[in-house]
PyMOL Python script that loads the backbone (N, CA, C, O; Angstrom):
from pymol import cmd

cmd.read_pdbstr("""\
ATOM      1  N   MET A   1      -3.939-139.278 122.960  1.00  0.00           N
ATOM      2  CA  MET A   1      -4.869-140.381 122.881  1.00  0.00           C
ATOM      3  C   MET A   1      -4.870-141.088 124.243  1.00  0.00           C
ATOM      4  O   MET A   1      -3.820-141.494 124.741  1.00  0.00           O
ATOM      5  N   GLU A   2      -6.029-141.225 124.820  1.00  0.00           N
ATOM      6  CA  GLU A   2      -6.156-141.877 126.116  1.00  0.00           C
ATOM      7  C   GLU A   2      -6.312-143.387 125.934  1.00  0.00           C
ATOM      8  O   GLU A   2      -7.140-143.843 125.145  1.00  0.00           O
ATOM      9  N   LEU A   3      -5.515-144.150 126.664  1.00  0.00           N
ATOM     10  CA  LEU A   3      -5.624-145.606 126.623  1.00  0.00           C
ATOM     11  C   LEU A   3      -6.644-146.031 127.666  1.00  0.00           C
ATOM     12  O   LEU A   3      -6.493-145.735 128.851  1.00  0.00           O
ATOM     13  N   VAL A   4      -7.684-146.729 127.219  1.00  0.00           N
ATOM     14  CA  VAL A   4      -8.772-147.131 128.108  1.00  0.00           C
ATOM     15  C   VAL A   4      -8.998-148.621 127.944  1.00  0.00           C
ATOM     16  O   VAL A   4      -9.085-149.114 126.819  1.00  0.00           O
ATOM     17  N   ASN A   5      -9.094-149.343 129.043  1.00  0.00           N
ATOM     18  CA  ASN A   5      -9.349-150.782 128.975  1.00  0.00           C
ATOM     19  C   ASN A   5     -10.842-151.047 129.027  1.00  0.00           C
ATOM     20  O   ASN A   5     -11.436-151.085 130.104  1.00  0.00           O
ATOM     21  N   VAL A   6     -11.454-151.233 127.848  1.00  0.00           N
ATOM     22  CA  VAL A   6     -12.890-151.499 127.777  1.00  0.00           C
ATOM     23  C   VAL A   6     -13.167-152.850 127.125  1.00  0.00           C
ATOM     24  O   VAL A   6     -14.302-153.125 126.735  1.00  0.00           O
ATOM     25  N   ILE A   7     -12.159-153.685 127.005  1.00  0.00           N
ATOM     26  CA  ILE A   7     -12.303-154.991 126.378  1.00  0.00           C
ATOM     27  C   ILE A   7     -12.910-155.935 127.423  1.00  0.00           C
ATOM     28  O   ILE A   7     -12.302-156.149 128.473  1.00  0.00           O
ATOM     29  N   PRO A   8     -14.098-156.508 127.159  1.00  0.00           N
ATOM     30  CA  PRO A   8     -14.765-157.331 128.174  1.00  0.00           C
ATOM     31  C   PRO A   8     -14.096-158.684 128.432  1.00  0.00           C
ATOM     32  O   PRO A   8     -14.273-159.263 129.503  1.00  0.00           O
ATOM     33  N   TYR A   9     -13.340-159.185 127.477  1.00  0.00           N
ATOM     34  CA  TYR A   9     -12.683-160.483 127.609  1.00  0.00           C
ATOM     35  C   TYR A   9     -11.202-160.269 127.382  1.00  0.00           C
ATOM     36  O   TYR A   9     -10.829-159.492 126.503  1.00  0.00           O
ATOM     37  N   ASN A  10     -10.352-160.926 128.137  1.00  0.00           N
ATOM     38  CA  ASN A  10      -8.912-160.729 128.002  1.00  0.00           C
ATOM     39  C   ASN A  10      -8.379-161.519 126.811  1.00  0.00           C
ATOM     40  O   ASN A  10      -8.095-162.712 126.924  1.00  0.00           O
ATOM     41  N   PHE A  11      -8.246-160.849 125.675  1.00  0.00           N
ATOM     42  CA  PHE A  11      -7.749-161.480 124.460  1.00  0.00           C
ATOM     43  C   PHE A  11      -6.241-161.369 124.317  1.00  0.00           C
ATOM     44  O   PHE A  11      -5.700-161.773 123.288  1.00  0.00           O
ATOM     45  N   SER A  12      -5.550-160.840 125.305  1.00  0.00           N
ATOM     46  CA  SER A  12      -4.101-160.705 125.176  1.00  0.00           C
ATOM     47  C   SER A  12      -3.393-162.037 125.405  1.00  0.00           C
ATOM     48  O   SER A  12      -2.303-162.251 124.875  1.00  0.00           O
ATOM     49  N   PHE A  13      -3.989-162.931 126.180  1.00  0.00           N
ATOM     50  CA  PHE A  13      -3.432-164.272 126.432  1.00  0.00           C
ATOM     51  C   PHE A  13      -1.963-164.220 126.844  1.00  0.00           C
ATOM     52  O   PHE A  13      -1.170-165.078 126.454  1.00  0.00           O
ATOM     53  N   GLY A  14      -1.606-163.208 127.636  1.00  0.00           N
ATOM     54  CA  GLY A  14      -0.240-163.096 128.125  1.00  0.00           C
ATOM     55  C   GLY A  14       0.717-162.369 127.196  1.00  0.00           C
ATOM     56  O   GLY A  14       1.856-162.105 127.581  1.00  0.00           O
ATOM     57  N   PHE A  15       0.287-162.037 125.977  1.00  0.00           N
ATOM     58  CA  PHE A  15       1.123-161.274 125.055  1.00  0.00           C
ATOM     59  C   PHE A  15       1.062-159.794 125.431  1.00  0.00           C
ATOM     60  O   PHE A  15       0.102-159.347 126.059  1.00  0.00           O
ATOM     61  N   GLU A  16       2.088-159.037 125.044  1.00  0.00           N
ATOM     62  CA  GLU A  16       2.078-157.601 125.257  1.00  0.00           C
ATOM     63  C   GLU A  16       0.872-157.005 124.531  1.00  0.00           C
ATOM     64  O   GLU A  16       0.641-157.317 123.363  1.00  0.00           O
ATOM     65  N   SER A  17       0.102-156.153 125.210  1.00  0.00           N
ATOM     66  CA  SER A  17      -1.089-155.585 124.580  1.00  0.00           C
ATOM     67  C   SER A  17      -1.494-154.285 125.252  1.00  0.00           C
ATOM     68  O   SER A  17      -1.067-153.986 126.367  1.00  0.00           O
ATOM     69  N   TYR A  18      -2.332-153.510 124.553  1.00  0.00           N
ATOM     70  CA  TYR A  18      -2.933-152.320 125.145  1.00  0.00           C
ATOM     71  C   TYR A  18      -4.241-152.028 124.427  1.00  0.00           C
ATOM     72  O   TYR A  18      -4.422-152.379 123.261  1.00  0.00           O
ATOM     73  N   ALA A  19      -5.150-151.379 125.149  1.00  0.00           N
ATOM     74  CA  ALA A  19      -6.465-151.036 124.598  1.00  0.00           C
ATOM     75  C   ALA A  19      -6.462-149.581 124.164  1.00  0.00           C
ATOM     76  O   ALA A  19      -5.909-148.718 124.845  1.00  0.00           O
ATOM     77  N   VAL A  20      -7.087-149.320 123.024  1.00  0.00           N
ATOM     78  CA  VAL A  20      -7.300-147.965 122.531  1.00  0.00           C
ATOM     79  C   VAL A  20      -8.784-147.866 122.223  1.00  0.00           C
ATOM     80  O   VAL A  20      -9.272-148.450 121.256  1.00  0.00           O
ATOM     81  N   ASN A  21      -9.496-147.116 123.064  1.00  0.00           N
ATOM     82  CA  ASN A  21     -10.956-147.044 122.977  1.00  0.00           C
ATOM     83  C   ASN A  21     -11.519-148.461 123.049  1.00  0.00           C
ATOM     84  O   ASN A  21     -11.315-149.136 124.058  1.00  0.00           O
ATOM     85  N   SER A  22     -12.217-148.937 122.022  1.00  0.00           N
ATOM     86  CA  SER A  22     -12.787-150.288 122.078  1.00  0.00           C
ATOM     87  C   SER A  22     -11.959-151.308 121.299  1.00  0.00           C
ATOM     88  O   SER A  22     -12.417-152.425 121.058  1.00  0.00           O
ATOM     89  N   ALA A  23     -10.734-150.929 120.902  1.00  0.00           N
ATOM     90  CA  ALA A  23      -9.857-151.847 120.166  1.00  0.00           C
ATOM     91  C   ALA A  23      -8.753-152.361 121.084  1.00  0.00           C
ATOM     92  O   ALA A  23      -8.327-151.671 122.011  1.00  0.00           O
ATOM     93  N   LEU A  24      -8.304-153.561 120.816  1.00  0.00           N
ATOM     94  CA  LEU A  24      -7.192-154.140 121.559  1.00  0.00           C
ATOM     95  C   LEU A  24      -6.053-154.383 120.593  1.00  0.00           C
ATOM     96  O   LEU A  24      -6.230-155.047 119.572  1.00  0.00           O
ATOM     97  N   VAL A  25      -4.884-153.851 120.908  1.00  0.00           N
ATOM     98  CA  VAL A  25      -3.688-154.051 120.100  1.00  0.00           C
ATOM     99  C   VAL A  25      -2.835-155.084 120.819  1.00  0.00           C
ATOM    100  O   VAL A  25      -2.452-154.885 121.972  1.00  0.00           O
ATOM    101  N   VAL A  26      -2.534-156.195 120.135  1.00  0.00           N
ATOM    102  CA  VAL A  26      -1.753-157.287 120.730  1.00  0.00           C
ATOM    103  C   VAL A  26      -0.493-157.469 119.907  1.00  0.00           C
ATOM    104  O   VAL A  26      -0.557-157.628 118.688  1.00  0.00           O
ATOM    105  N   HIS A  27       0.655-157.446 120.574  1.00  0.00           N
ATOM    106  CA  HIS A  27       1.926-157.679 119.896  1.00  0.00           C
ATOM    107  C   HIS A  27       2.235-159.168 120.035  1.00  0.00           C
ATOM    108  O   HIS A  27       2.718-159.614 121.076  1.00  0.00           O
ATOM    109  N   ALA A  28       1.954-159.936 118.974  1.00  0.00           N
ATOM    110  CA  ALA A  28       2.132-161.391 119.028  1.00  0.00           C
ATOM    111  C   ALA A  28       2.243-161.944 117.621  1.00  0.00           C
ATOM    112  O   ALA A  28       1.896-161.272 116.649  1.00  0.00           O
ATOM    113  N   ASP A  29       2.727-163.171 117.517  1.00  0.00           N
ATOM    114  CA  ASP A  29       2.667-163.894 116.255  1.00  0.00           C
ATOM    115  C   ASP A  29       1.190-164.160 115.985  1.00  0.00           C
ATOM    116  O   ASP A  29       0.525-164.815 116.788  1.00  0.00           O
ATOM    117  N   CYS A  30       0.671-163.664 114.873  1.00  0.00           N
ATOM    118  CA  CYS A  30      -0.760-163.741 114.580  1.00  0.00           C
ATOM    119  C   CYS A  30      -1.284-165.177 114.594  1.00  0.00           C
ATOM    120  O   CYS A  30      -2.360-165.439 115.132  1.00  0.00           O
ATOM    121  N   PHE A  31      -0.536-166.102 114.009  1.00  0.00           N
ATOM    122  CA  PHE A  31      -0.996-167.494 113.955  1.00  0.00           C
ATOM    123  C   PHE A  31      -1.039-168.119 115.338  1.00  0.00           C
ATOM    124  O   PHE A  31      -1.966-168.869 115.646  1.00  0.00           O
ATOM    125  N   GLU A  32      -0.057-167.827 116.175  1.00  0.00           N
ATOM    126  CA  GLU A  32      -0.055-168.356 117.543  1.00  0.00           C
ATOM    127  C   GLU A  32      -1.202-167.760 118.349  1.00  0.00           C
ATOM    128  O   GLU A  32      -1.877-168.469 119.095  1.00  0.00           O
ATOM    129  N   TRP A  33      -1.424-166.449 118.197  1.00  0.00           N
ATOM    130  CA  TRP A  33      -2.487-165.773 118.932  1.00  0.00           C
ATOM    131  C   TRP A  33      -3.861-166.280 118.510  1.00  0.00           C
ATOM    132  O   TRP A  33      -4.725-166.503 119.358  1.00  0.00           O
ATOM    133  N   MET A  34      -4.075-166.466 117.191  1.00  0.00           N
ATOM    134  CA  MET A  34      -5.387-166.901 116.699  1.00  0.00           C
ATOM    135  C   MET A  34      -5.748-168.301 117.175  1.00  0.00           C
ATOM    136  O   MET A  34      -6.932-168.619 117.281  1.00  0.00           O
ATOM    137  N   LYS A  35      -4.764-169.146 117.463  1.00  0.00           N
ATOM    138  CA  LYS A  35      -5.048-170.478 118.005  1.00  0.00           C
ATOM    139  C   LYS A  35      -5.712-170.396 119.368  1.00  0.00           C
ATOM    140  O   LYS A  35      -6.414-171.325 119.766  1.00  0.00           O
ATOM    141  N   LEU A  36      -5.503-169.304 120.089  1.00  0.00           N
ATOM    142  CA  LEU A  36      -6.014-169.150 121.448  1.00  0.00           C
ATOM    143  C   LEU A  36      -7.373-168.453 121.527  1.00  0.00           C
ATOM    144  O   LEU A  36      -8.057-168.535 122.547  1.00  0.00           O
ATOM    145  N   VAL A  37      -7.759-167.773 120.458  1.00  0.00           N
ATOM    146  CA  VAL A  37      -8.987-166.976 120.458  1.00  0.00           C
ATOM    147  C   VAL A  37     -10.200-167.872 120.222  1.00  0.00           C
ATOM    148  O   VAL A  37     -10.194-168.676 119.290  1.00  0.00           O
ATOM    149  N   PRO A  38     -11.253-167.749 121.058  1.00  0.00           N
ATOM    150  CA  PRO A  38     -12.455-168.544 120.843  1.00  0.00           C
ATOM    151  C   PRO A  38     -13.109-168.247 119.485  1.00  0.00           C
ATOM    152  O   PRO A  38     -13.049-167.116 119.003  1.00  0.00           O
ATOM    153  N   GLU A  39     -13.722-169.248 118.881  1.00  0.00           N
ATOM    154  CA  GLU A  39     -14.395-169.098 117.591  1.00  0.00           C
ATOM    155  C   GLU A  39     -15.476-168.028 117.651  1.00  0.00           C
ATOM    156  O   GLU A  39     -16.144-167.877 118.674  1.00  0.00           O
ATOM    157  N   SER A  40     -15.653-167.286 116.564  1.00  0.00           N
ATOM    158  CA  SER A  40     -16.706-166.267 116.400  1.00  0.00           C
ATOM    159  C   SER A  40     -16.655-165.187 117.473  1.00  0.00           C
ATOM    160  O   SER A  40     -17.700-164.688 117.891  1.00  0.00           O
ATOM    161  N   SER A  41     -15.467-164.820 117.922  1.00  0.00           N
ATOM    162  CA  SER A  41     -15.390-163.843 119.008  1.00  0.00           C
ATOM    163  C   SER A  41     -14.674-162.547 118.614  1.00  0.00           C
ATOM    164  O   SER A  41     -14.563-161.643 119.443  1.00  0.00           O
ATOM    165  N   ILE A  42     -14.190-162.430 117.383  1.00  0.00           N
ATOM    166  CA  ILE A  42     -13.508-161.210 116.960  1.00  0.00           C
ATOM    167  C   ILE A  42     -14.107-160.699 115.656  1.00  0.00           C
ATOM    168  O   ILE A  42     -14.701-161.457 114.890  1.00  0.00           O
ATOM    169  N   HIS A  43     -13.941-159.397 115.416  1.00  0.00           N
ATOM    170  CA  HIS A  43     -14.475-158.770 114.201  1.00  0.00           C
ATOM    171  C   HIS A  43     -13.420-158.631 113.120  1.00  0.00           C
ATOM    172  O   HIS A  43     -13.742-158.683 111.933  1.00  0.00           O
ATOM    173  N   ALA A  44     -12.151-158.453 113.516  1.00  0.00           N
ATOM    174  CA  ALA A  44     -11.095-158.247 112.524  1.00  0.00           C
ATOM    175  C   ALA A  44      -9.737-158.547 113.141  1.00  0.00           C
ATOM    176  O   ALA A  44      -9.541-158.439 114.352  1.00  0.00           O
ATOM    177  N   VAL A  45      -8.805-158.927 112.271  1.00  0.00           N
ATOM    178  CA  VAL A  45      -7.411-159.084 112.660  1.00  0.00           C
ATOM    179  C   VAL A  45      -6.596-158.289 111.658  1.00  0.00           C
ATOM    180  O   VAL A  45      -6.697-158.514 110.452  1.00  0.00           O
ATOM    181  N   VAL A  46      -5.788-157.362 112.150  1.00  0.00           N
ATOM    182  CA  VAL A  46      -4.927-156.555 111.294  1.00  0.00           C
ATOM    183  C   VAL A  46      -3.497-156.947 111.602  1.00  0.00           C
ATOM    184  O   VAL A  46      -3.076-156.917 112.759  1.00  0.00           O
ATOM    185  N   THR A  47      -2.743-157.315 110.572  1.00  0.00           N
ATOM    186  CA  THR A  47      -1.356-157.730 110.778  1.00  0.00           C
ATOM    187  C   THR A  47      -0.417-156.824 109.997  1.00  0.00           C
ATOM    188  O   THR A  47      -0.823-156.127 109.067  1.00  0.00           O
ATOM    189  N   ASP A  48       0.825-156.852 110.391  1.00  0.00           N
ATOM    190  CA  ASP A  48       1.869-156.098 109.713  1.00  0.00           C
ATOM    191  C   ASP A  48       3.013-157.067 109.456  1.00  0.00           C
ATOM    192  O   ASP A  48       3.963-157.132 110.236  1.00  0.00           O
ATOM    193  N   PRO A  49       2.924-157.833 108.344  1.00  0.00           N
ATOM    194  CA  PRO A  49       3.968-158.816 108.064  1.00  0.00           C
ATOM    195  C   PRO A  49       5.298-158.140 107.752  1.00  0.00           C
ATOM    196  O   PRO A  49       5.325-157.006 107.276  1.00  0.00           O
ATOM    197  N   PRO A  50       6.390-158.831 108.018  1.00  0.00           N
ATOM    198  CA  PRO A  50       7.693-158.233 107.710  1.00  0.00           C
ATOM    199  C   PRO A  50       7.882-158.048 106.207  1.00  0.00           C
ATOM    200  O   PRO A  50       7.455-158.875 105.402  1.00  0.00           O
ATOM    201  N   LEU A  51       8.522-156.960 105.858  1.00  0.00           N
ATOM    202  CA  LEU A  51       8.819-156.671 104.459  1.00  0.00           C
ATOM    203  C   LEU A  51      10.210-157.200 104.160  1.00  0.00           C
ATOM    204  O   LEU A  51      11.185-156.766 104.774  1.00  0.00           O
ATOM    205  N   ARG A  52      10.311-158.121 103.235  1.00  0.00           N
ATOM    206  CA  ARG A  52      11.616-158.686 102.877  1.00  0.00           C
ATOM    207  C   ARG A  52      11.951-158.294 101.453  1.00  0.00           C
ATOM    208  O   ARG A  52      11.268-158.670 100.501  1.00  0.00           O
ATOM    209  N   ARG A  53      13.012-157.536 101.337  1.00  0.00           N
ATOM    210  CA  ARG A  53      13.468-157.110 100.022  1.00  0.00           C
ATOM    211  C   ARG A  53      14.876-157.601  99.838  1.00  0.00           C
ATOM    212  O   ARG A  53      15.776-157.237 100.595  1.00  0.00           O
ATOM    213  N   GLU A  54      15.068-158.422  98.839  1.00  0.00           N
ATOM    214  CA  GLU A  54      16.386-158.974  98.542  1.00  0.00           C
ATOM    215  C   GLU A  54      17.280-157.901  97.928  1.00  0.00           C
ATOM    216  O   GLU A  54      16.828-157.109  97.101  1.00  0.00           O
ATOM    217  N   GLY A  55      18.549-157.879  98.334  1.00  0.00           N
ATOM    218  CA  GLY A  55      19.519-156.964  97.752  1.00  0.00           C
ATOM    219  C   GLY A  55      19.424-155.539  98.207  1.00  0.00           C
ATOM    220  O   GLY A  55      20.059-154.669  97.611  1.00  0.00           O
ATOM    221  N   VAL A  56      18.657-155.258  99.239  1.00  0.00           N
ATOM    222  CA  VAL A  56      18.525-153.875  99.721  1.00  0.00           C
ATOM    223  C   VAL A  56      19.307-153.726 100.984  1.00  0.00           C
ATOM    224  O   VAL A  56      19.338-152.643 101.568  1.00  0.00           O
TER     225      VAL A  56
END
""", "prot")
cmd.dss("prot")
cmd.show_as("cartoon", "prot")
cmd.util.cbc("prot")
cmd.orient("prot")
């Protein structure tokens, strides 16, 4: 998979990130990152919350 930077606006805001085709993957706390993103400027946010299982 070729990593290509085609994102017209820098949405990484200093967080670790990389572009895959026309998508931007940002490694950040979602709530902190969303505070920085301009209104009506993104199509989707995909998160991977931590899985907490008691007693495992």
